[in-house]
N, C-alpha and C positions, 0 to 999 in steps of 0.2 A: 679417460678414466682408467685405462689399463696402465698408462705411464704413472698416475697417481698411486694406484695399487702397488706397482713396483717400488716407487720411491718410499711408500709407507712401510713396505716389507724390508727394505733395505736399511731403514733407520734402526738404530738400536734404541731400547726403551728409555735410555737417559738422554737422548738427544734434545728434548724439548721439555724445558722446566714446566711449561703450562699444560703438559699432557696429563690427563686425568687417568684414573685407573680403568674407567669405562674405555677410553681410547686404546690403552694397552690390551684390554681384554678383546675388544673388537678386532684389533690387528692380529692377535693370536688366533682367534676363531677364523678369520678369513684365511690366514696362512694355513691353518689346519684343513680348512675346506679344500684350498688348492692342493695341498699334499694328498688329500683323500682322493681327489679326481686323478692326480697323476699316478697313484698306485692302483686305484681300483678300475680306471678305464681300461687298461690292457687286459686286466683280469676278466672284465665283463666281456670284452671282445672274444677272448678265448672260449667263455662259457657260451656266449651267443652262437658262435660257429659250431660248438659241439652240440647244442640244443637243436639247431637247424639240421645239422647232420643226422642226428637222431631221429627227427621227424622224417627226414628223407629215407632213412632206412626202414622205418615204420611204414611209409607210404609205399616203397617198393615191395616190401613184404606183402601188403594188401594186393598190390597189382599182380603178383604172381598168379593169383587166382582168376585174374581177367582173362578173357578170350576175345579175339577179333572175330567179328561177324560182319555180315554185308547187310546194310540197311538199304531199303528202297523208298526214295522220297515219293510222297503221295501228292505233293503240290509244288508249284514253282517258287523260287525264292520271293519273287515279286508279291506273292499271295501271303507270305509269312509275315512275322513281326520283326521290324528292323530296329536296332538301337536298344534292345534289351541288355540290361547290365552296362550300358554305356558303350557297346560294341556297335559302331555304325558301319562296319564292313562285314557283317554277318546277318542272316536272317534265321529266324526260328520257324521251321515248318514241320508238318506232320510227317512221320516216317513209320514204317514197320520193319521188323527183323525177326529171325527165328533165334530164340535163346539156346544157349548150349543143352539144356534139357529137352529141347524139341518144341517148346511152346511158342506160339506166335505172339509177339509183343508190339505194342504201339506206343509212340510217344512224340515229343518234340525234339528236334535235332537242330544244331547250329550248323548253317551251311554258308558257303560263299554266295554273294548276291547274284551270281550268274547261274546258280543251280537250277535244273529243270526237273519237272515231275517225271518219275520212272527212272531217273538216275540213281546209280548204286554208289554207296560210300561204304568204306570201312570203318566200323566203330568198335569200341571197346566196351564190354559188358561184363557184369559179375556172373557167377554161375547161375543165378536166378533170372538173368536177362535184363538186369536194371543198367541203364546207361552210365557210363564213367567217362570222365575227361581223358583226353589222350595221356599216354604214360609219361611219367615224369623224366625229363631229360637231364643229363649232367649239367647243362647250362642253367636250368631252373634251379638245381640244387645249389649251384655256385651263387646264383642270384639271391637265394634265400639266406645262405651263409653271409654274403656281402652286406645285405640289408640288416641282418642281425647285428653284424660287426659295426655298422654305422649307427644304427638307432639305439644300441644299448648304451655306448658312452654319451650319445646326444641326450638321452633320456636322464643319465646320471648328471650330466652338466646342467640341464634344466632344473633337476631337483636341487643340485647344490647352489645354483644361482637363487633360487627361491629361498633356500636356507639362508644364504648370505644376505639377502634382502631383509629376511625377518630379523636377522642379528642386527642389521643396520637400523631398522625401524625401532627396535627395543633399545639400541644404544642412543638413538636420538631422543627417544622419550626420557631416557635416564638423564641425557645432557640437559634437555629443556627443563626438567624438574630441578636439577642442580642450579642451573642459571636463574630460574624462578625463585628458589630459596635465597641465592646469593643476592639477587636484586631486591628481594624483600628485605634483607637486612642492610644492604648498602644504600639503596635508592633514597630513603628517607634523609640520610645525612648529606647527600649531594644536593637536595633541593630545599629551598626555604618556603616553598609552597606547600603548605599542609592542610 
């Protein structure tokens, strides 16, 4: 299919005397879609990396208010829920901790499967004492940026493939309508059976 596309793009409009206007139009639109991808994909990569970077800056700004506190597990990992959110290597258990404002807080904590009741763990909390995930690392920021840089052009490619398919369907409908009209005019002259 790709070879046919390149052959179609390499031909000049006057190469085929049987080529219809709809064929030339379809070729021009497909070439335009390929050109649009080649121009827009690098720009989308740049924008996606900047958006992910800006999200990381906002996240890190919010993390400045978080404080590490010590939480005490109230149950063994074996008594907790395993496999929540698809994590099979952690269990959610009850724990309590003292918030930065001095209030005692209770909640569920994700812990390794070998955690025991009474064990102490460092967790990050907001000034009000709400649990937060661990702070964002530079590797996670890079992962966000890389994911955006991959998914943005992939999404554009999918969109342009759908647009190209729609152009192909409309061109085929136009071709079929032309063939039907031509056959309706020519067919009766070819056959003596009427």
